[in-house]
C-alpha positions as CSV (number, residue, x, y, z in Angstrom):
1,M,-39.2,-9.4,-5.1
2,F,-38.5,-7.1,-8.0
3,N,-34.8,-6.8,-7.1
4,F,-34.6,-10.6,-6.8
5,I,-36.1,-11.2,-10.2
6,W,-34.1,-8.4,-11.8
7,G,-31.0,-9.7,-10.1
8,I,-31.3,-13.1,-11.7
9,G,-31.5,-11.4,-15.1
10,F,-28.5,-9.3,-14.2
11,V,-26.4,-12.3,-13.4
12,V,-27.4,-14.1,-16.6
13,V,-26.5,-11.1,-18.7
14,N,-23.1,-10.8,-16.9
15,F,-22.4,-14.4,-17.6
16,A,-23.5,-14.2,-21.2
17,L,-21.3,-11.2,-21.9
18,F,-18.4,-12.9,-20.2
19,L,-18.8,-15.9,-22.6
20,L,-19.3,-13.7,-25.6
21,C,-16.2,-11.7,-24.8
22,Y,-14.0,-14.9,-24.6
23,R,-15.7,-16.5,-27.6
24,L,-15.1,-13.4,-29.8
25,F,-11.7,-12.3,-28.6
26,G,-10.1,-15.3,-26.9
27,K,-7.3,-14.8,-24.4
28,K,-7.1,-11.0,-25.2
29,G,-10.8,-10.8,-24.4
30,L,-10.2,-12.2,-20.9
31,F,-7.6,-9.5,-20.3
32,A,-9.9,-6.8,-21.6
33,W,-12.8,-8.2,-19.4
34,I,-10.6,-8.1,-16.3
35,A,-9.5,-4.5,-17.1
36,F,-13.0,-3.1,-17.4
37,A,-14.7,-5.3,-14.8
38,T,-12.3,-4.2,-12.2
39,V,-13.2,-0.5,-12.8
40,L,-16.9,-1.1,-13.2
41,A,-17.2,-3.2,-10.1
42,N,-15.9,-0.3,-8.0
43,I,-18.5,2.0,-9.5
44,Q,-21.4,-0.4,-9.0
45,V,-20.3,-1.0,-5.3
46,T,-21.3,2.6,-4.4
47,K,-25.0,1.5,-4.8
48,T,-26.5,-0.3,-1.8
49,I,-29.6,-2.4,-2.4
50,E,-32.0,-4.7,-0.4
51,L,-32.4,-8.2,-1.7
52,L,-34.9,-10.5,0.1
53,G,-34.6,-8.3,3.1
54,I,-30.8,-8.3,3.2
55,V,-28.6,-5.3,2.6
56,M,-25.9,-5.7,0.1
57,T,-23.9,-3.7,-2.5
58,L,-23.8,-4.1,-6.2
59,G,-20.6,-5.0,-8.0
60,N,-20.4,-8.5,-6.6
61,T,-21.5,-10.2,-9.8
62,I,-19.1,-8.6,-12.1
63,Y,-16.3,-8.7,-9.5
64,T,-16.8,-12.5,-9.2
65,S,-16.4,-12.7,-13.0
66,I,-12.8,-11.4,-12.6
67,Y,-12.0,-14.6,-10.6
68,M,-13.7,-16.6,-13.4
69,A,-11.4,-14.9,-16.0
70,T,-8.2,-15.5,-14.0
71,D,-9.1,-19.1,-13.3
72,L,-9.9,-19.7,-17.0
73,L,-6.6,-18.1,-17.9
74,N,-4.8,-20.3,-15.3
75,E,-6.6,-23.4,-16.6
76,K,-5.9,-22.8,-20.3
77,Y,-2.8,-20.7,-20.5
78,G,-1.0,-21.2,-17.2
79,A,-0.3,-19.3,-14.0
80,K,2.0,-16.8,-15.7
81,A,-0.9,-15.5,-17.9
82,A,-3.2,-15.4,-14.9
83,K,-0.7,-13.3,-12.9
84,Q,-0.2,-10.9,-15.8
85,A,-3.9,-10.4,-16.0
86,V,-4.0,-9.6,-12.3
87,W,-1.5,-6.8,-12.9
88,V,-3.6,-5.5,-15.8
89,G,-6.6,-5.2,-13.6
90,F,-4.6,-3.6,-10.8
91,F,-3.2,-1.0,-13.2
92,S,-6.7,-0.4,-14.8
93,L,-8.2,0.5,-11.4
94,L,-5.3,2.6,-10.3
95,A,-5.3,4.6,-13.6
96,A,-9.1,5.1,-13.5
97,T,-8.9,6.4,-9.9
98,V,-6.2,8.9,-10.7
99,M,-7.8,10.1,-13.8
100,M,-11.3,10.5,-12.3
101,Q,-9.9,12.4,-9.3
102,M,-8.2,14.8,-11.6
103,A,-11.4,15.2,-13.6
104,L,-13.3,16.2,-10.5
105,V,-11.0,19.2,-9.9
106,F,-12.0,20.9,-13.1
107,E,-14.5,23.7,-12.5
108,P,-17.7,23.0,-14.4
109,Q,-19.6,25.4,-16.6
110,G,-22.0,27.7,-14.7
111,D,-25.3,26.3,-16.1
112,E,-27.5,24.1,-14.1
113,L,-26.9,21.0,-16.1
114,A,-23.1,21.2,-15.7
115,Q,-23.4,21.8,-12.0
116,G,-25.7,18.8,-11.7
117,T,-23.4,16.6,-13.6
118,Q,-20.5,17.7,-11.4
119,Q,-22.5,16.9,-8.3
120,A,-23.4,13.5,-9.6
121,M,-19.8,12.7,-10.5
122,E,-18.7,13.8,-7.0
123,T,-21.3,11.6,-5.4
124,I,-20.1,8.5,-7.3
125,F,-16.4,9.2,-7.7
126,G,-15.9,11.1,-4.5
127,L,-16.0,7.8,-2.7
128,M,-13.6,6.2,-5.2
129,P,-10.3,6.9,-3.4
130,R,-11.4,5.0,-0.3
131,L,-13.2,2.3,-2.3
132,A,-10.3,2.0,-4.7
133,A,-7.8,1.7,-1.8
134,G,-9.9,-1.1,-0.3
135,S,-10.4,-2.7,-3.7
136,L,-6.7,-2.4,-4.7
137,C,-5.5,-4.0,-1.4
138,A,-8.2,-6.7,-1.5
139,Y,-7.7,-7.3,-5.2
140,F,-4.0,-7.6,-5.0
141,I,-4.0,-10.0,-2.1
142,S,-6.9,-12.1,-3.1
143,Q,-6.2,-12.4,-6.8
144,F,-2.6,-13.6,-6.3
145,L,-3.9,-15.9,-3.6
146,D,-6.4,-17.3,-6.1
147,V,-3.7,-18.0,-8.7
148,R,-1.6,-19.8,-6.1
149,V,-4.4,-21.8,-4.6
150,Y,-5.7,-22.7,-8.1
151,S,-2.2,-23.9,-9.1
152,Y,-1.9,-25.9,-6.0
153,L,-5.3,-27.5,-6.4
154,R,-4.4,-28.4,-10.0
155,T,-1.6,-30.6,-8.6
156,K,-4.1,-32.4,-6.3
157,F,-7.2,-32.4,-8.6
158,S,-5.7,-32.5,-12.0
159,S,-8.3,-34.4,-14.0
160,Y,-10.4,-32.7,-16.7
161,G,-13.6,-33.4,-14.7
162,Q,-12.3,-31.9,-11.5
163,F,-12.2,-28.4,-13.0
164,W,-15.1,-27.4,-10.7
165,I,-13.0,-28.3,-7.6
166,R,-10.1,-26.1,-8.8
167,T,-12.2,-23.1,-9.7
168,N,-14.7,-23.2,-6.8
169,G,-12.1,-24.1,-4.2
170,S,-9.6,-21.4,-5.1
171,T,-12.3,-18.7,-5.5
172,A,-14.1,-19.6,-2.2
173,L,-11.0,-19.0,-0.2
174,S,-9.7,-16.0,-2.0
175,Q,-13.1,-14.2,-2.0
176,L,-13.3,-14.7,1.8
177,V,-10.0,-12.8,2.1
178,D,-11.1,-10.3,-0.5
179,S,-14.4,-9.5,1.3
180,L,-12.8,-9.1,4.7
181,V,-10.0,-6.8,3.4
182,F,-12.3,-4.7,1.2
183,C,-15.2,-4.2,3.7
184,T,-12.7,-3.3,6.4
185,I,-11.0,-0.6,4.4
186,A,-14.0,0.7,2.4
187,F,-16.8,0.6,4.9
188,A,-15.5,0.4,8.4
189,G,-16.7,3.6,10.2
190,L,-19.1,4.5,7.4
191,F,-21.9,2.2,8.6
192,P,-23.0,1.0,12.1
193,L,-21.3,-2.3,13.1
194,T,-24.4,-4.3,12.5
195,V,-24.8,-3.0,9.0
196,W,-21.1,-3.5,8.3
197,L,-21.2,-7.1,9.4
198,Q,-24.3,-7.6,7.3
199,I,-22.6,-6.2,4.3
200,L,-19.5,-8.4,4.9
201,F,-21.5,-11.5,5.4
202,T,-23.9,-10.9,2.4
203,T,-21.0,-9.8,0.2
204,Y,-19.2,-13.1,0.7
205,V,-22.2,-15.3,0.6
206,F,-23.5,-13.7,-2.5
207,K,-20.1,-14.0,-4.2
208,F,-20.0,-17.6,-3.2
209,V,-23.4,-18.3,-4.6
210,I,-22.5,-16.5,-7.9
211,T,-19.3,-18.6,-8.0
212,A,-21.2,-21.8,-7.6
213,A,-23.7,-20.7,-10.3
214,S,-20.9,-19.8,-12.6
215,T,-19.5,-23.4,-12.7
216,P,-21.5,-24.4,-15.8
217,V,-20.5,-21.1,-17.5
218,M,-16.8,-22.0,-16.8
219,Y,-17.2,-25.4,-18.4
220,I,-18.8,-23.8,-21.4
221,A,-16.0,-21.2,-21.6
222,R,-13.3,-23.9,-21.3
223,S,-14.8,-25.7,-24.2
224,F,-14.2,-22.7,-26.5
225,K,-11.2,-22.9,-28.8
226,P,-10.4,-19.5,-30.1
227,D,-8.4,-19.4,-33.3
228,E,-5.5,-17.6,-31.6
229,D,-5.1,-20.3,-28.9
230,D,-2.1,-22.6,-29.2
231,A,-2.8,-26.3,-29.0
232,A,-0.6,-26.7,-25.9
233,R,-1.0,-24.6,-22.8
234,P,2.2,-22.8,-21.8
235,G,3.8,-23.9,-18.5
236,A,3.2,-22.0,-15.3
């Protein structure tokens, strides 16, 4: 029960910081959010928790916020801006993975604290190459799929009030693909099949729930008018 209550607060804080980032920094803030959220999600995912008797990994909340950012960019600035943001996130994760793997090679100082720090870093970032490979593949496929599906849905459901259809519809499909690709590459063989299936199922369901819960947040974010924003949205 503690994890459930704490998890609600965790989601609220993530959404609040997302809104604050866009409110303060506008379009640039969304790019910055995608860059750091992509890296942070792949660190959080190394922690497995139990929530209401279900095994799941952390990282789902902040990873879902990446879709929120790209959808908001697509909505207000066009598909071109959303695609550029996807590439920013891709590069951020790739660069972080390379740099942290190089950092692990350095021999630590001989004292106990330095050795303990090295072991802690190896525990977290030692898994990063496989997690990053899964995340990079899943991210690349699902994010560009999300941009395309969102752009398509915008032609079918173009009214101002149908924003929830565009964002939830595109995210629901792309996150299903994302969860399947990521869990296969990152966790297949590391866990028994039953646990792997549970992680896959709960990962997608939890992301879907977070996406649905984020709908009011997206409407609030869309209502913001940062000073740097142009009056007219660029074409896709």
